[in-house]
C-alpha positions, 0 to 999 in steps of 0.5 A: 261877502266883502265884494258884494258890499264893495259893489253895493258901495260903488252903486251908492256912490255913483248914485249920489254923484248922479243925483248931486251933479249940478246942471249947466243952467239953474232953470234945468235943475229940477228936470235934470235932477228928475231925469238923472234920478229916474235913470239911476233908479232904473239902472240899479233895478236892472242890475238887481234883475241881472244879479238875481237871474245869475243865481239861477244858472244851473237850475233845470228846465221844466215845462211850465216851471216857475220856481227854482225848486222844481225848475223853470221854463223860459217865461217862468224864469223871467217872471220869477226873477222880476217878481222876486227882485222887484215885485213886478207881476208880469204875464206868464208866457213869452208871447204875452211878455212881448207886449209889455214895456217898450220895444227897443232896437238890438243896438239899444239893449241894456242889462235887464232887457228881455230878448225874444226868439222864434224857436218854435216856428212862431214869433216870440216863442222864447224869452231870456234876460239880457246881461250885456256884451251880447249875452243873455241868460235863459231856460232853453229847453227840455233836458237843459239847465238855465244858462248863458248864451250869446245873441251872436250864436247862429242858433239864436242870431237867426231866430232873434225876434226883438227886445223889450225894456221893462224897466225904463224911466219913461215907464215910471 
């Protein structure tokens, strides 16, 4: 419990530092402050998504599942995490989720981004939540549990379809 509060304190301290940072030119102050604040808020929200997603590691896969009490399928997991962390209601299927937010290159991935795969012979048939360091959390398939895998794992690297950023300062 103490570690959680310590981490929260660091987030608040970093946020205050970013908000109070003085821009190089006075006329840039409002724009720089707005941009810094937007970026900080997006980062805090993304961290919340990642932290919540991690709490469901070990929940069983269930086709059509969208609740930890009965299990998750991939898109049910993603929509549940976003809805219960941020109150965002997202589309239900992986294919539909692939139309939300902003498309981003793999090199630009940040924690909380959605990563998509072609696991059923059709584009964007699987989705997970990016954690950082080439890792993502997802509900893979029948007879498995929500778990962490690597984008570099050959099973996923060869099926990677792209990524979307749901939380972005440009979307607010």
